C-alpha positions in Angstrom: 3.4 -6.1 30.5 0.3 -5.6 32.6 1.1 -2.8 34.9 2.9 0.4 33.9 5.1 1.5 31.0 7.3 4.6 30.7 7.9 5.9 27.2 10.7 8.7 26.9 11.7 10.6 23.7 15.1 10.0 22.4 17.8 12.7 22.9 20.2 14.4 20.6 22.9 13.7 23.1 24.3 10.2 22.8 27.2 8.2 24.0 30.2 8.5 21.7 31.1 4.8 21.7 30.9 3.4 18.2 29.8 -0.1 19.3 26.1 -0.8 19.9 24.8 0.0 23.3 21.5 -0.6 25.0 19.2 2.4 24.3 19.1 3.3 28.0 22.9 3.7 27.8 23.1 5.3 24.4 21.0 8.2 25.2 22.7 10.8 27.4 20.2 13.7 27.3 16.7 14.3 28.5 15.6 12.0 31.4 17.7 9.1 30.2 20.6 9.7 32.6 18.1 9.8 35.5 16.4 6.6 34.2 19.8 4.9 34.0 20.9 6.0 37.5 17.7 4.9 39.0 16.8 1.8 37.1 20.0 0.7 35.3 20.6 -2.4 37.6 16.9 -3.3 37.9 15.8 -5.5 35.0 12.1 -5.5 35.9 12.1 -1.7 35.6 14.2 -1.7 32.4 11.7 -4.1 30.9 9.0 -1.4 31.4 11.1 1.4 29.7 10.8 2.4 26.0 12.2 5.1 24.0 10.8 6.7 20.9 13.5 7.1 18.4 13.4 9.5 15.5 15.3 6.9 13.5 13.9 3.6 14.7 10.5 4.1 16.3 9.7 2.3 19.6 12.8 0.8 21.3 13.0 -1.3 24.5 15.5 0.0 27.0 17.8 -2.8 26.2 17.6 -2.7 22.5 21.1 -2.5 20.8 21.6 0.8 19.3 24.4 2.0 17.1 25.2 5.7 16.9 22.9 7.8 14.7 21.8 11.4 14.2 18.2 12.1 13.2 15.9 14.7 14.6 12.2 14.1 14.9 10.5 16.7 12.7 6.8 16.9 12.2 7.2 15.3 8.7 9.4 12.6 10.0 6.9 11.9 12.8 4.1 11.4 10.2 6.3 9.0 8.2 7.3 7.0 11.3 3.8 7.0 12.9 2.7 3.7 11.2 5.8 1.9 12.2 5.3 3.0 15.9 1.7 1.9 15.7 2.7 -1.6 14.5 5.4 -1.8 17.2 2.9 -0.9 20.0 0.4 -3.4 18.7 3.1 -6.0 18.7 4.0 -5.1 22.2 0.4 -5.2 23.4 -0.2 -8.6 21.7 3.0 -9.9 23.2 2.9 -8.5 26.7 -0.6 -7.1 27.2 -1.8 -3.6 27.3 -0.3 -1.7 30.2 -2.7 -0.2 32.8 -0.9 3.2 32.8 1.7 4.9 30.6 4.0 7.7 31.6 5.1 9.7 28.5 8.0 12.0 29.0 8.6 13.6 25.6 8.3 16.7 23.5 4.9 17.4 21.8 6.1 16.3 18.4 6.5 12.8 19.7 2.8 12.7 20.5 2.1 12.3 16.7 3.9 8.9 16.9 1.5 7.9 19.7 -1.8 9.0 18.0 -2.8 5.3 17.5 -2.0 4.6 21.3 -4.4 7.3 22.3 -7.1 5.9 20.0 -6.5 2.2 21.0 -9.7 0.5 22.1 -7.9 -0.8 25.3 -6.1 2.6 25.8 -4.3 2.7 29.1 -4.3 5.8 31.4 -1.8 8.3 30.0 0.2 10.7 32.1 2.3 13.2 29.9 5.3 15.2 31.0 5.9 17.5 28.1 9.5 18.6 29.1 12.0 16.0 28.2 14.0 17.3 31.1 11.2 16.9 33.6 12.7 14.4 35.8 11.0 15.9 39.0 7.6 15.6 37.5 8.4 12.1 36.1 9.8 10.8 39.4 6.8 12.0 41.2 4.6 9.9 39.1 6.9 7.0 39.3 6.9 7.2 43.1 3.2 7.5 43.2 3.0 4.3 41.1 5.6 2.6 43.4 8.2 2.0 40.8 11.4 0.5 42.2 
């Protein structure tokens, strides 16, 4: 994974199909539609996109995802935090620690990433706090020379 990683918060709006869809296609709110439009056919970029799901924790852009409804509340974030910490540690052990991470998510999602911020090999973090902040996110991605 050396390089960059983008982590976006999940969205309340989701595709209506009952069959499982990749996370990048399931989410239809926030920056997900922009990510799909720009990177949908670029597997190397998809491999560097993750979503934080209020139901499942950290998800790869291509993780199969059935429909669900769950909002990330502060109490849910506290419950889910250890799961996300384990998922991140597994990612880092498997793929290496990224050099930079772009976070595009609401403040409550930061609770899930507390362990990332305290990780000994912590990557440089850039936070866009508005989940609809595509203009700011794309400026960072362009600066990083994402495809």
